[in-house]
C-alpha positions in Angstrom: -34.5 -13.3 26.5 -31.7 -13.5 23.9 -30.9 -17.1 22.9 -28.0 -16.3 20.6 -24.6 -17.6 21.5 -22.1 -15.2 22.9 -19.2 -14.1 20.8 -15.7 -12.8 21.3 -13.1 -11.3 19.0 -12.7 -14.7 17.3 -16.4 -15.2 16.7 -18.9 -17.7 18.3 -17.5 -19.5 21.2 -18.0 -23.3 21.1 -20.5 -23.6 18.3 -18.9 -26.8 16.8 -18.8 -28.4 20.3 -22.6 -27.8 20.6 -23.5 -29.4 17.2 -21.1 -32.3 18.0 -22.9 -32.7 21.3 -26.2 -32.7 19.6 -25.1 -35.5 17.4 -23.7 -37.5 20.3 -26.9 -37.3 22.4 -29.1 -38.0 19.4 -27.2 -41.2 18.8 -27.2 -42.1 22.5 -30.9 -41.5 22.8 -31.5 -43.5 19.6 -29.6 -46.5 21.0 -31.6 -46.4 24.2 -34.9 -46.2 22.4 -34.0 -48.7 19.7 -33.1 -51.3 22.3 -36.3 -50.7 24.2 -39.8 -52.1 23.8 -41.5 -48.8 23.9 -44.5 -48.2 21.6 -43.8 -44.5 21.2 -40.2 -44.5 20.3 -40.1 -41.2 18.5 -41.7 -39.3 21.3 -39.2 -40.9 23.8 -36.3 -40.0 21.6 -37.4 -36.3 21.3 -37.9 -36.1 25.1 -34.5 -37.7 25.8 -32.9 -35.2 23.4 -34.8 -32.3 25.0 -33.7 -33.2 28.5 -30.0 -33.8 27.5 -29.6 -30.5 25.6 -31.2 -27.9 28.0 -31.6 -24.5 26.5 -29.0 -25.2 23.9 -31.7 -26.8 21.8 -33.1 -23.3 21.3 -30.5 -23.0 18.6 -32.6 -25.4 16.6 -35.6 -22.9 16.5 -36.8 -22.4 13.0 -39.5 -20.2 11.4 -42.6 -21.3 9.4 -42.5 -19.7 5.9 -45.1 -17.0 5.7 -45.7 -16.9 9.5 -43.2 -14.4 10.8 -44.6 -14.2 14.4 -44.6 -17.9 15.2 -41.4 -19.8 15.4 -41.1 -23.5 16.1 -39.2 -23.5 19.3 -38.4 -26.7 21.2 -41.4 -26.4 23.7 -43.7 -25.7 20.7 -42.3 -28.7 18.9 -43.3 -30.7 22.0 -46.8 -29.2 21.7 -47.1 -30.1 18.0 -45.7 -33.6 18.6 -48.0 -34.5 21.5 -51.0 -32.9 19.9 -50.5 -35.1 16.8 -50.1 -38.1 19.1 -53.5 -37.3 20.7 -55.1 -36.9 17.3 -53.5 -40.1 16.1 -54.8 -42.0 19.1 -58.3 -40.5 18.9 -58.9 -41.2 15.2 -56.4 -43.7 13.9 -55.8 -46.1 16.7 -57.7 -48.5 18.8 -55.9 -47.2 21.9 -57.8 -45.2 24.4 -57.5 -41.4 24.2 -59.4 -40.9 27.5 -57.6 -42.7 30.3 -59.4 -45.0 32.7 -60.3 -43.3 36.0 -60.3 -39.9 34.3 -63.0 -38.8 36.8 -60.4 -39.2 39.6 -58.5 -36.1 38.5 -56.3 -34.9 41.4 -56.9 -31.5 42.8 -53.6 -30.1 41.5 -54.8 -30.7 38.0 -58.1 -29.0 38.7 -56.2 -26.0 40.0 -53.9 -26.0 37.0 -56.8 -26.1 34.6 -58.5 -23.2 36.4 -55.3 -21.2 36.5 -54.9 -21.8 32.7 -58.4 -20.8 32.0 -58.1 -17.5 33.9 -54.8 -16.7 32.3 -56.2 -17.2 28.8 -59.3 -15.1 29.7 -57.1 -12.4 31.1 -55.0 -12.3 28.0 -57.9 -12.0 25.6 -59.6 -9.4 27.8 -56.5 -7.2 27.3 -56.3 -7.9 23.5 -56.8 -4.2 22.9 -53.5 -3.4 24.5 -51.6 -6.6 23.8 -50.6 -7.7 20.3 -52.8 -10.6 19.2 -49.8 -12.7 18.3 -48.5 -12.3 21.9 -52.0 -13.3 23.3 -51.9 -16.5 21.2 -48.3 -17.3 22.1 -48.8 -16.8 25.9 -52.0 -18.8 25.8 -50.2 -21.7 24.1 -47.8 -21.8 27.1 -50.5 -23.3 29.4 -52.0 -25.3 26.6 -48.6 -26.9 26.0 -48.3 -27.8 29.7 -51.7 -29.4 29.7 -51.1 -31.4 26.5 -47.7 -32.6 27.8 -49.2 -33.8 31.1 -52.1 -35.5 29.4 -50.0 -37.2 26.7 -47.3 -38.5 29.1 -50.0 -39.9 31.4 -51.2 -41.9 28.4 -47.9 -43.2 27.1 -46.1 -43.8 30.5 -44.3 -47.0 31.0 -41.5 -47.8 33.6 -39.1 -48.2 30.6 -39.8 -44.7 29.5 -38.9 -43.5 33.0 -35.7 -45.4 32.9 -34.6 -43.8 29.6 -35.5 -40.3 30.6 -33.8 -40.8 34.0 -30.6 -41.6 32.1 -31.1 -38.6 29.9 -31.4 -36.3 32.9 -28.3 -37.7 34.5 -26.3 -37.3 31.3 -27.6 -33.7 30.8 -26.6 -32.9 34.3 -23.1 -34.2 33.9 -22.6 -32.2 30.7 -23.9 -28.9 32.3 -21.4 -29.4 35.1 -18.5 -30.0 32.7 -19.5 -26.9 30.7 -19.8 -24.9 34.0 -16.3 -25.9 35.0 -15.0 -24.8 31.6 -16.9 -21.5 31.9 -15.5 -20.8 35.4 -11.9 -22.0 34.8 -11.1 -21.4 31.1 -13.6 -19.3 29.1 -16.7 -17.7 30.6 -18.3 -17.4 27.1 -17.8 -21.1 26.3 -21.2 -22.2 24.7 -22.9 -19.6 26.8 -26.4 -18.8 25.8 -28.6 -16.2 27.5 -27.6 -14.3 30.6 -24.1 -13.1 31.6 -24.1 -12.2 35.3 -21.3 -11.3 37.6 -20.7 -13.4 40.7 -17.9 -11.5 42.3 -14.9 -9.6 40.9 -14.5 -10.6 37.3 -15.9 -14.0 37.8 -19.2 -14.8 36.0 -22.0 -17.1 37.2 -22.0 -20.3 35.2 -25.0 -21.2 33.0 -23.9 -24.6 31.8 -26.1 -25.6 28.9 -28.9 -23.3 30.0 -29.7 -19.6 29.3 -29.7 -18.7 33.0 -27.8 -19.8 36.1 -30.9 -20.8 38.1 -32.2 -23.1 35.3 -28.9 -24.9 35.4 -28.9 -25.2 39.2 -32.6 -26.3 39.5 -31.9 -29.0 36.8 -28.9 -30.2 38.8 -30.9 -30.3 42.1 -33.5 -32.6 40.5 -30.7 -34.6 38.9 -29.3 -35.1 42.4 -32.6 -36.5 43.5 -32.5 -38.9 40.6 -29.0 -40.0 41.7 -30.0 -40.3 45.4 -33.3 -42.1 44.8 -32.6 -44.4 41.8 -28.9 -45.3 41.8 -28.0 -48.2 44.1 -24.2 -48.2 43.7 -23.0 -46.0 46.5 -19.8 -44.8 44.8 -21.7 -43.8 41.6 -24.3 -42.0 43.7 -21.8 -40.1 45.8 -19.7 -39.2 42.8 -22.6 -37.8 40.8 -24.0 -35.8 43.8 -20.6 -34.3 44.5 -20.3 -33.3 40.8 -23.8 -31.9 40.7 -23.2 -30.0 44.0 -20.1 -28.4 42.5 -22.2 -27.4 39.4 -24.9 -25.9 41.7 -22.3 -23.9 43.7 -20.7 -22.5 40.5 -24.0 -20.9 39.5 -23.7 -18.6 42.6 -27.4 -18.7 42.9 -28.3 -18.3 46.6 -31.8 -19.8 46.4 -30.4 -22.9 44.7 -27.8 -23.4 47.4 -30.5 -23.3 50.0 -32.8 -25.6 48.0 -30.1 -28.1 47.3 -29.2 -28.3 51.0 -32.9 -28.7 51.8 -33.1 -31.7 49.4 -30.0 -33.3 50.8 -31.2 -32.9 54.4 -34.6 -34.4 53.4 -32.9 -37.4 51.9 -30.6 -37.9 54.8 -33.4 -37.7 57.4 -36.1 -39.6 55.6 -34.4 -42.0 53.2 -30.7 -42.6 54.1 -31.1 -42.6 57.9 -27.4 -42.6 58.6 -25.8 -42.8 62.1 -26.1 -39.4 63.8 -22.4 -39.3 64.7 -21.4 -39.6 61.0 -24.0 -36.9 60.1 -22.6 -34.6 62.8 -19.1 -35.2 61.6 -20.0 -34.5 58.0 -21.9 -31.3 58.9 -19.0 -30.1 61.1 -16.5 -30.7 58.2 -18.7 -28.9 55.7 -19.2 -25.9 58.0 -15.4 -25.8 58.6 -14.7 -25.7 54.9 -17.2 -22.9 54.3 -15.7 -20.8 57.2 -12.2 -21.3 55.7 -13.4 -20.2 52.3 -15.1 -17.2 53.8 -12.0 -16.2 55.7 -9.8 -16.5 52.7 -12.2 -14.6 50.3 -13.8 -12.4 52.9 -13.1 -9.1 51.1 -14.3 -10.5 47.7 -17.4 -11.9 49.2 -18.5 -8.8 51.1 -17.9 -6.7 48.0 -19.6 -9.1 45.7 -22.9 -8.7 44.0 -24.1 -11.7 45.9 -24.1 -9.5 49.0 -24.6 -6.1 47.6 -27.8 -7.1 45.7 -29.5 -7.9 49.1 -27.8 -5.6 51.6 -26.7 -2.3 50.1 -29.0 -1.8 47.1 -32.2 -0.6 48.6 -33.5 1.1 45.5 -33.6 -2.2 43.6 -35.2 -4.1 46.4 -37.7 -6.8 45.3 -40.0 -5.6 48.1 -40.6 -2.6 45.9 -41.9 -4.9 43.1 -44.1 -6.7 45.5 -45.6 -3.5 47.0 -46.2 -2.3 43.4 -48.4 -5.4 42.8 -50.4 -5.0 46.1 -50.9 -1.3 45.6 -52.2 -1.6 42.0 -54.1 -4.9 41.8 -57.1 -3.4 43.4 -57.8 -1.5 40.2 -58.0 -4.8 38.1 -58.5 -7.5 40.7 -60.2 -10.1 38.5 -58.2 -10.1 35.3 -55.1 -8.2 36.2 -53.0 -6.2 33.7 -52.3 -8.8 31.0 -48.6 -8.2 30.7 -45.8 -5.8 31.3 -46.6 -3.4 28.5 -48.8 -1.0 30.4 -48.4 2.4 32.1 -48.9 1.1 35.6 -46.0 -1.3 35.2 -43.8 1.2 33.4 -44.2 4.2 35.8 -44.0 2.1 39.0 -40.9 0.2 37.9 -39.3 3.3 36.7 -39.9 4.9 40.1 -38.6 1.8 41.9 -35.5 1.0 39.9 -34.7 4.3 38.2 -33.8 2.1 35.2 -35.6 2.5 31.9 -34.8 -1.0 30.6 -36.5 -2.5 33.5 -39.5 -0.2 33.3 -39.9 -1.1 29.6 -39.6 -4.9 30.5 -36.5 -5.4 28.5 -34.9 -6.9 31.6 -36.0 -7.9 35.1 -39.6 -8.5 36.2 -41.6 -8.8 39.3 -39.4 -11.6 40.6 -42.2 -13.7 42.1 -44.2 -16.3 40.2 -47.1 -15.9 42.6 -47.3 -12.1 42.4 -46.6 -12.2 38.7 -49.7 -14.4 38.3 -51.7 -11.9 40.4 -50.5 -8.8 38.6 -50.8 -10.1 35.0 -53.8 -12.4 35.3 -55.7 -11.4 38.4 -56.3 -12.6 42.0 -58.2 -15.8 40.9 -55.2 -16.8 38.8 -52.9 -16.2 41.8 -55.1 -18.3 44.1 -55.4 -21.1 41.6 -51.7 -21.1 40.8 -50.8 -21.1 44.5 -53.2 -23.9 45.2 -51.8 -25.8 42.3 -48.3 -25.7 43.7 -49.4 -26.6 47.2 -51.6 -29.5 46.2 -48.9 -30.9 43.8 -46.4 -31.0 46.7 -49.0 -32.6 49.0 -50.2 -35.1 46.3 -46.9 -36.6 45.5 -45.7 -36.6 49.0 -48.7 -38.6 50.1 -48.4 -40.8 47.0 -44.9 -41.8 48.0 -45.9 -42.6 51.6 -48.7 -44.8 50.2 -46.9 -46.7 47.4 -43.2 -46.4 48.3 -42.5 -45.9 44.6 -39.1 -44.2 44.4 -40.2 -42.0 41.4 -42.7 -40.0 43.4 -40.2 -38.4 45.8 -38.4 -37.0 42.7 -41.6 -35.2 41.7 -42.2 -34.1 45.3 -38.8 -32.5 45.4 -39.3 -30.9 42.0 -42.6 -29.5 43.1 -41.0 -28.2 46.3 -38.2 -26.6 44.4 -40.6 -25.1 41.9 -42.9 -23.8 44.7 -40.1 -22.2 46.7 -38.2 -20.9 43.7 -41.3 -19.0 42.6 -41.2 -16.9 45.8 -38.3 -14.9 44.4 -38.3 -15.8 40.7 -41.1 -15.7 38.2 -41.1 -19.3 36.9 -44.6 -19.7 35.5 -44.9 -21.8 32.3 -43.2 -19.6 29.7 -39.7 -20.8 30.7 -37.8 -24.0 30.5 -38.6 -25.1 34.0 -42.4 -25.0 33.2 -42.1 -27.5 30.4 -39.7 -29.6 32.5 -42.2 -29.6 35.4 -45.0 -30.6 33.0 -43.0 -33.6 31.8 -42.6 -34.8 35.4 -46.3 -34.2 36.3 -47.4 -36.2 33.2 -45.0 -39.1 34.1 -46.1 -38.9 37.7 -49.8 -39.2 36.8 -48.9 -42.0 34.4 -47.0 -43.8 37.1 -49.9 -43.3 39.5 -52.3 -44.8 36.9 -49.9 -47.6 36.0 -49.3 -48.3 39.7 -53.0 -48.7 40.3 -53.4 -51.0 37.3 -50.4 -53.1 38.2 -51.6 -53.3 41.8 -54.9 -54.6 40.6 -53.3 -57.1 38.2 -50.8 -58.3 40.8 -53.5 -59.0 43.3 -55.4 -61.1 40.8 -52.3 -62.9 39.3 -50.0 -63.0 42.3 -47.2 -61.1 40.5 -44.8 -58.7 42.2 -44.7 -55.0 41.7 -42.5 -54.2 38.7 -41.5 -50.9 40.2 -39.3 -52.5 42.7 -36.7 -53.3 40.0 -36.9 -49.9 38.3 -33.4 -48.7 39.1 -31.1 -46.8 36.7 -27.8 -48.3 37.8 
């Protein structure tokens, strides 16, 4: 994917705004961390900056002199930072590097480790057809996820959650503002990555991300933060409305459905409003949608939003899925490694009639589950699927048991991640993978912290500190 900023006849669009924003959020994160009592202030500052800058931080990528194939990208910087933290704790600190109760590893971590193991084995088994540098880089994707999870489990504190929650809310506000500028003023404003048509000459908005669905998924989870953590109703409502607008402007259909699902979950299981008000709100929303459809009926029916699913049968995603099922029998255990093979090329060329998709310059299998199967084999597919399902189950049950308001956020993210992977390939090589890993590490840290505090509170008579852990 191309991470360069888009340009017009006047040059790069919005570059100085980006560097100005970098300076502002760096200062903001520094103030939050400086005023805190965190032990790992540098790591907290980097994480806050990472969450507030989205994919725009890819502009800070730099190369190591003499190592042309390995750039220090933001996610790799996280890998180096947390690896150094683990080494520091293991050899230069009295703090534990192996957490207590390590033997009580949840099933979703077992499945993730097994998936990671099969992916790495599959990549090295195809080293004769895949460049060695690519094998190493793709193997580091899952290593990075495991290191992030393990490190954040160790350094978790409720104060860290509070700071990162603020960072997510701020990043979501900014991506919405950028989206409004992209839709209403200049579609190339600080645009990085994809440029996709919504309808007519209107482009889907990316906000501060390189693809519209990253922006929308980030906003969906930011909405859960606002719903679960913010106690002032007017702030909560204002932010959710703003985030909803940002999600709508991405024109990503799956995100619309997932956002609606999250809102319905919240209303039914957390807000519990009066049914007459709920019915009134639903009726009003449906009326607005019908009015919009009637006014823009011709544009909607002729848009790519409809045509991609209704009229374009050659480019149907079912063709990609059939390709996986028809060919996986030849390499069921370790798959095909990547997209650079004859099976992928000739099948995709037959399905799409587009050489750029057959050569993997664009597109893909459009399913995380089937991508895992095709690239890394049936065992990897099974372990990845079980990882997703067990994560959803684990954090859902954890909330019901503890009533800690952080766990539903991870539950919703796991649900979004699991459903989104049905039609998008969102394994651990993209932004959402590292983002998910951060939450999983914090979730395990909260679980461990919750257990420790529960034990301490029983013995000392103190209350649970999590009950006061609200952002606003």
